[in-house]
N, C-alpha and C positions, 0 to 999 in steps of 0.2 A: 528512107529505109535504113534500118540498122544493119551494120556489118557483122559477120560472125566473129566470135572471139578469136583472138590470135593464138592462144595456147591451150585449146581444149585437149584434154587427155594427158597433159604434161603435169607430172608430179614433182614437186620440189620439197626436199627436206631442208628446213632452215634451222641452223644452229647458230644463232647470232645474238647480239646485244647492241644497245645504244642506237646509232643512226645508220651508218653506212650499210651494214648487213640487213637490218630490218627494212630499210627503205627499198633496197634491191628486191627483197621478197615481196613487198607491197606492190611494187611495179608489176611484177610477174603475176601476182594474185589479181590485180586490177584487170589484167588482160586474159584472164581465164584459166590460169594455172591453178592446180590444187596445191596450195602451199601449206605444209604441215610444220608449224613452229614447234620445235622440240625445246622445251624449257626445263631448267633444273627444278628440283623441289622448291616450292615457294615462288617460282616464276622468275622470269628475267628481271635483273636488277632495275632496268629502266621502268618497270611498273611502279616503282616508288619515286621516280624522278619528278621534281617540281617543274611546272606548276601542277598542283593537285586540286581536284574538285570531287566531292562526294566519295573520297577514297580512291578515285581513279586519276591516273596521270594523263594530262592532255599531251604531254611530251610523247608518251607511249602511244596514245591514240593516233597521233599524226604519222606514225610509221608502221602500223600493224593491222590495218583493216583487211578484211577479206580472207583471213587465214584460219586454219584449224590449229588448236593448241593441244599438245600432249605433254605430259610431264614424265621425264625419264631421268634417273640418276645414273649417269654414264660411268660413274665409278663402281657401279654394281654390275657384275658380270651378266646377270639375267637381263637387266635393262639394256646393256650394250648389245646383247644378242637380239633383243627386240629392234634396236636401231638398225642393225645390219639386215634384219629381215625386212624392215621398211625400205632399206636401200635397194634390196633385190627388185622391188616393184616401183622404184622411182627413176626419174630421168636425171635429176640434178640434186646434188648436195651443196648447199650454200653455207658458208661460215665466215665470220670475221673474228674468231677467237685468235689469240696470239699464235705465232707461227708454228710452234711445236706442240700445241695442245692436242690437235687431233691424233697425231701419232702417239703421244704419251698416253692418251686415254683409249687407244685401240680402234679408232675410226679414221685413221689417216688414209691417204689415197690408195695405198697398196691393199689395205683391208677392205676398202669400199670396192676396189676393182675385183678382188676375189669374190665378193658377194654379187657383184653386177659388172660383167666385163664391158658394158657399154655406158657405165656411169660417167657423168660430167661432174667434177668437183671444182667449185669456184671458191677460192680462198682469198678473202680480202684481208690485207694486213697494212700496216703503216708504211713499210719500206720494201715489201716483196719477200719471197721465200728464199732468195739467195742474196749474197753480197754481205759486206761488212756490217751493214745496219740492220740486218734481218731480225735480230732479237730485240731491237729497241721498241719500247712501248710508244703508242701514239694516240693523241687526241687531236681534234680539229685545230686547236690553237698551237699545238706543237708543230703540226705540219705547216700551218700558216707562217710561223716564225722561221722555220728552216727553209721555206720556199724562196725567200727574198722578196716576195710580193709586198709585205708591209713596208719595206724600204722604198717601194714605189708609191706608197699611199700616204697621203697627208700633206701638210703644208711644207714648203721648201725649208723653212727654219724650224719646223716642229719635229716631234719624234716620229719614228715609224708607226703606222697605224694599222691595226687588224681590222678586217671586215666584220661587221656586227652580227652576221649570221653564220651558221655552220656550213660554209660553202664547200670546204674540202670534203666533208662527209657526204654531202649530197651529190657533188660531182663524181665522187667515187662510186656511189650507188648507180648513177646513170651509166657509167662505164661498165660496171659489173653486169647490169641488166642487158646492155648491148652485147657483152661477152657471152652471156647465156644464149642469146638469140643466135649469135655466130656459131657457137659450139653446137647448138641443136641443128643448125644447117649443115655443118661439117659432118655431124653424125648421120645425116641422111645419106651421105655418100660413103662414109666409112664408119661403121658402128663400133669403133674402138673407144675404150675409156680415155677421157681427156682430163688433164689437170690444168685449170685456168688460174693464172696468177695475176691478181689485181691489187695494186697498191695505191695508197692515198697520196704519196708524194708525187709519183708520176702523173696521177690523175689531176691533182691541183696545179702542178707546174705546166700542164698542157695549156693553161690559160695564157701563158707567156707569149705564145705564137712567135712573131718576128723578134721579140726581145731575147729569145734563146740565141739566135745568130748574133745579134748586136752585142750581147754579153760575152760570147765566146770570141768575138773580134776585138774585145777590149774597150768597147764604147759604153761607159757607165750610164745608167738611167738617172736623170736628175729629177727628184721629187718635185711635182708641179701643182700640188693641190688638186683642184677640179679642172684645171686647164689640161686639154689634150695637146701634148707637145707638137704633134705632127700635123695638126689641122686647126682651123679656127673653130674652136668649140670650148665653151667654158660656162661656169655657173655664176650668176650675178644676183645681187640683192635688189629686188624691186621695193617699192614703198611698203608693200604688205606681204612679202614672202620672197621666195627665190625662184629664178627661172634658169633653164639651161638653153643656151642658144648655140646652134651649129650650122652656120652658113657655109657649108663645106663646098669647096670648088669655086673656080673663077666666075661661073655664071651666077650662082647664088650670092657670091661675095659682092658683085657689082650691084645687084638688086638690094642687098642688105645695106650697103653703104648709103645709098640714096634714102632708104627707109629710116635710117638713124640720123639723118641730117649731115652726112659727110659725102656729098657728091664729088668732092675733090679726091677722096680715096678711090672712088670708082674710076676716076680719070687717070690718076697718077700713081696709085699704090696697087701693084699687082697682088693677087692672092698669095703667090709664093713669097713675095717680100713681106707681106703682112704676117705670114707665119714665121719666117726665118729671121727677119731683121727689125720689124716694127711691132712685135707682139706686145711689148710693155705699153707702148703708146696706144695701141688698139684697145687693150683691156682697161687701161686707165680711163679712156673716153667712155667706153661702154659701161663701166661701173657707175659713172656719174649719170649717164643717159638713163639707165635702168632705175637708179635710185629715185629719180624724179617722177616715176610712172607706176601705175597700178599693175599688178601682175597680169590681170585679165586683159588689160589694154595692150600690153606688150605681146601677149600670146595671140590675140585677135589680129593684130597688125602682121605678125610674122606668118601666121597660118594663111591669111589672105594672099600673101606673096609666095606661098609654098616654100617657106624657109623652115627647116626642121627646128622645132623648139618644144619645150615642155615645162610644166611646173615642177618644182621640187616639193613633193608632198610630205606632210607629216605622215608617220606610219599609220595612224588610225584612219586618216583620210584615204591613203592608198589602199588599205585593206577594204574599206567600205566600197570604194570604187570597183575593186576587183570582184567583190561579192555581188555587186549590182549589174555585172555584165550579163547575167542570165544564162551563162553556160556552166561548164563544170570546173571553172577556175577555182571555185571554192565549193566543197561538198560538206554535207553533214553526216557524221558517223555516230553510231550508237555505242557508248562505252559499256563495259561489263556491268556497271551499276545502272544502266538504262538512261544515262545522261546524253543529251545531244551535244556533240562537239564539232565546231567548224574547223576544217583542216584544208590544206591545199588539195586540189583535185588531181586526177590522173595525168600521167606524162603526156598522153595523147588520147584523142577520142577514137582512134582507129583500133578496132579489135578488142573493145572492152568486153569483159565477161559480164554475166548477169546472174542473178540468183539471190537468195536471202542472205548470204554471207557477205556480199561485196561491200556493204557499208556498215558492217558490224566489226567491233574489236572483240576478239575472243577473251573469255575469262581464263584464268590459269587452269589448264587441264580440262577445259570444257569438252573436248572431243576425245578424251581418253578411250571411253568405251567404243565410240564410233570407229576411230582409227585402228585401235588394237583388235577390234572385232574383225576388221578386214584381213588381218593376218593370223587370226587365231588358228584357223584350220591348218595353215602352213606350219605354224609353230608346233602343233600337235602331231602332224603327220610326217615331219622330216626333221633331222637334226639341224641345229643351228650351224651357220658357217664358222669356220675356224678364224681366229684373229691372228 
């Protein structure tokens, strides 16, 4: 039995671009919110981002399903008045424009609060709305570089290594979507306007977990390639590919030692010593042991013994496997040109919305008449709010 959507009746005005903001709006739209994407004349810049197909951006399609699109020129006083009218009947205004853009254009938090005393404004920026770095521009790579995480990634004698996907953008979107849910819950108890400050740097560096404390205590992280420094877990080359083996903990370690032909380790080399003092010896042996075997044989042996392991897949292999799961891990959306585009599925299956828009990417201004018609009577019968 399907569950009801999580956000019925919630209206979100989305003034965003690129990934972090649009992906936040997409999460909310997936789960039943009415997300109105307010685009500048000509549309959001990401509509032209590569890769392109039939004139549509698959980059854009991956972040913008399920929304309604309206075009407003917010430098025009009349269009700004329309935006503020829309804010009167909305629950959330979401943006990831630079920190001072909303105030400069007349739709900052104070203007929105004057239009709607219970509005929730979620502003995603690179570094937050306060502090010395507030005005710095940010893209995913800039955040990765500043985070220190590339210094943790790569081979010990190699250069720092960035992660190959836009992790900082997407993590920020997840945080922002959670922030919206929290703010809506707070509003249930106290219907006052809220300004929610979400930034990419804090979102991405939240991945560091215990390494925050270690760094503050002056214990530097030593780059270790694919080796996990605090446990027996590493990636090894098999005869026909790569495997990741993780016999973590004393019980699995003893079972693993016998499986790889080292019963002497099971008897004489404790798990802690293997991690702390004999790691090079262990990895050198396992490199040779794996090199002489097929990937499938290694994985079958380890799985039979309940030892955590997995293949290191090529990207195309991994995507095909994900698509074949038969759930919503991958969904097909319809682009404005009518093309079917495969994209990552919703954040969770709980509380998904339904309806003809959910798996469609809107064309620029597709819903101008529909959305503006909903406020036309208000615009005609009462004066616009002051800015």
